[in-house]
C-alpha positions as CSV (number, residue, x, y, z in Angstrom):
1,M,57.0,130.5,100.3
2,T,59.2,132.4,101.0
3,A,62.8,132.0,98.8
4,V,64.6,130.1,101.5
5,N,62.3,127.9,101.9
6,I,62.4,127.9,97.3
7,R,66.0,127.4,97.3
8,L,66.3,124.5,99.6
9,G,63.4,122.8,97.5
10,V,65.3,123.0,93.8
11,C,68.5,121.8,96.1
12,L,66.9,118.6,97.6
13,K,66.0,117.5,93.8
14,P,68.1,114.2,93.7
15,Q,69.5,115.7,90.4
16,I,70.7,118.9,91.3
17,L,71.9,117.4,94.3
18,F,74.1,115.0,92.9
19,R,75.2,117.5,90.2
20,K,77.1,119.7,92.8
21,I,78.1,116.1,94.1
22,H,79.9,115.1,91.5
23,H,81.1,118.7,90.6
24,W,82.7,119.9,94.0
25,G,83.6,115.2,94.7
26,S,85.3,115.5,91.8
27,I,87.8,118.0,92.8
28,F,88.6,116.4,96.1
29,V,89.7,113.1,94.8
30,A,91.5,114.4,92.1
31,L,94.4,114.2,93.1
32,P,94.5,110.6,95.1
33,L,93.3,109.6,92.4
34,L,96.1,110.3,89.6
35,L,98.6,109.2,91.7
36,M,96.5,105.7,92.1
37,I,95.4,105.2,88.8
38,G,98.3,106.1,87.6
39,A,100.2,104.0,90.4
40,G,97.5,100.9,89.3
41,I,98.3,101.0,85.5
42,L,101.9,100.2,86.4
43,L,101.6,97.1,88.9
44,M,99.0,96.1,85.9
45,L,102.1,96.2,83.8
46,K,104.7,94.6,86.4
47,K,105.3,91.1,85.1
48,E,105.9,92.7,80.9
49,N,107.9,95.1,81.9
50,S,111.3,94.3,84.6
51,W,112.1,98.2,85.4
52,I,108.9,98.1,87.9
53,Q,109.4,94.1,89.1
54,P,112.7,91.6,88.0
55,P,111.3,88.5,86.3
56,T,111.3,85.4,88.0
57,V,114.4,82.9,86.8
58,S,114.2,79.5,86.7
59,G,116.3,77.7,89.0
60,S,118.0,74.7,88.7
61,Q,115.2,72.5,89.5
62,S,111.3,72.2,91.3
63,G,109.8,71.1,94.4
64,V,110.1,71.2,97.2
65,P,114.1,72.7,98.2
66,S,116.7,71.0,99.4
67,L,117.8,73.2,100.9
68,S,116.8,75.5,104.4
69,I,115.3,78.8,104.4
70,K,118.5,79.6,106.8
71,Q,120.7,78.2,104.3
72,L,119.0,79.8,101.5
73,F,119.4,83.3,103.3
74,D,123.0,83.0,104.1
75,A,123.3,82.3,100.1
76,A,121.3,85.6,99.7
77,K,123.4,87.4,102.5
78,A,126.3,87.5,100.0
79,S,125.1,89.6,97.5
80,P,126.2,93.6,99.1
81,Q,123.3,95.8,97.1
82,A,120.1,93.9,98.9
83,G,122.2,95.3,103.1
84,L,120.6,91.4,104.4
85,T,122.5,91.5,107.9
86,D,120.1,89.8,109.8
87,W,116.4,88.7,109.7
88,N,115.5,92.2,110.2
89,S,116.9,93.4,107.7
90,L,114.6,91.5,105.5
91,E,111.4,93.0,104.3
92,R,109.8,89.5,102.7
93,V,110.6,86.6,100.6
94,D,108.8,84.7,98.3
95,F,109.2,81.5,97.2
96,K,108.6,80.1,93.9
97,P,108.6,76.1,94.1
98,G,107.5,75.6,90.8
99,K,110.3,77.7,89.5
100,G,112.6,76.5,92.0
101,V,113.3,79.6,93.0
102,A,113.8,82.1,96.4
103,K,113.3,85.6,96.4
104,F,114.6,87.7,99.2
105,V,113.9,91.4,98.7
106,G,115.5,93.3,101.4
107,A,113.8,96.6,103.4
108,N,115.7,98.9,100.6
109,N,113.6,97.2,98.1
110,W,116.6,95.2,96.1
111,E,115.0,91.4,95.3
112,V,118.1,88.5,95.4
113,Q,116.6,85.0,93.5
114,V,118.0,82.4,95.0
115,D,118.0,78.4,93.7
116,T,115.9,76.6,96.3
117,H,118.6,73.7,95.6
118,T,121.6,74.6,94.3
119,G,121.8,77.8,96.3
120,E,123.2,79.9,94.3
121,I,122.4,83.6,93.6
122,L,120.3,83.8,90.0
123,Q,120.1,87.3,90.1
124,V,120.4,90.7,91.7
125,A,117.7,93.4,91.1
126,Y,116.2,96.5,92.4
127,R,111.6,96.1,93.3
128,R,110.2,99.0,92.5
129,S,106.8,97.1,92.3
130,D,106.2,97.3,95.9
131,I,107.7,101.1,96.1
132,I,104.3,101.6,93.4
133,E,102.1,99.6,95.6
134,S,102.3,101.7,98.6
135,L,102.0,104.8,95.9
136,H,98.8,103.4,95.4
137,D,97.5,102.8,98.2
138,G,98.7,106.0,100.3
139,S,100.7,104.0,103.1
140,F,104.1,105.3,101.1
141,F,103.5,108.2,102.2
142,S,102.6,107.8,106.0
143,D,98.9,105.2,107.5
144,T,97.0,108.4,108.9
145,I,97.2,109.5,105.3
146,K,96.3,105.9,103.4
147,L,93.0,106.0,105.7
148,Y,92.2,110.2,106.0
149,L,92.8,110.8,102.3
150,F,93.3,108.1,100.2
151,L,90.5,106.1,101.9
152,P,88.1,108.7,101.5
153,A,89.4,109.5,98.1
154,G,88.6,105.8,96.8
155,I,85.0,106.7,98.8
156,G,84.0,108.9,96.9
157,L,85.3,108.2,93.7
158,F,82.4,105.4,94.0
159,I,79.9,107.9,95.6
160,L,80.7,109.7,91.9
161,W,80.7,106.7,90.1
162,V,76.8,106.0,91.6
163,T,75.7,110.0,90.8
164,G,77.3,109.6,87.5
165,L,75.2,106.4,86.3
166,Y,72.1,108.1,88.2
167,L,73.2,111.8,86.2
168,F,73.5,109.7,82.7
169,F,70.6,107.1,82.9
170,L,68.1,109.8,84.6
171,P,67.3,111.4,80.7
172,H,66.7,108.3,79.4
173,I,63.9,107.2,82.1
174,K,62.2,110.8,81.8
175,K,61.7,110.1,78.1
176,R,60.7,106.8,78.8
177,Q,57.9,107.6,82.0
178,K,56.6,111.2,78.9
179,R,56.4,108.3,76.0
180,I,54.3,106.4,78.1
181,K,52.3,108.6,79.6
182,K,51.9,109.8,76.1
183,V,50.4,106.2,75.2
184,N,48.4,106.3,78.1
185,N,46.9,109.5,77.0
186,A,46.2,109.3,74.0
187,N,44.9,105.6,75.0
188,S,42.3,107.5,78.0
189,S,41.2,109.8,75.0
190,T,40.1,107.5,72.2
191,E,38.3,105.2,75.0
192,G,36.4,108.7,75.5
193,V,34.9,108.9,72.4
194,R,32.0,107.0,71.7
195,Q,31.4,104.3,69.0
196,P,28.7,104.8,66.2
197,A,25.7,103.6,66.5
198,E,25.3,100.8,63.6
């Protein structure tokens, strides 16, 4: 067997291959994962931190809105911060019938909360959760970076998880196999010894 063949044989062993994947893969996914994990932690805290996402203010009453969506939008347009001039300037609308409020979010991430029964503006605040979410999935940069950097990084993380589990459990499996082999060898050796005649 040549030196090249010996080298290939060693590299094809699962534990060696997985160790190399784990080593180099962790460098490849490090930066995207740092951003994904950091943004993910902030998103988990969005309901607890008003800096990330403004808290939902309760309206005068809950239930089916008394005003039409056009009337509510016209009320929201009165707030200059959100820059709501027409329907194209609107990024999203969130209805919270249980709290009697509609949230109008402009393309500039300002959020206007309007009472669904009186049309009163309850709160105007900057909403950072959508920006953090776009950082989390990579779409903040571009769809290309999202698909060709962040998606492979996510797949890479899954591969690191699988190889890490394999490398963690491999020594335990080998120890168990050695114990079983030792017990089997001991049993076979005692069976080979003849019992003395009575």
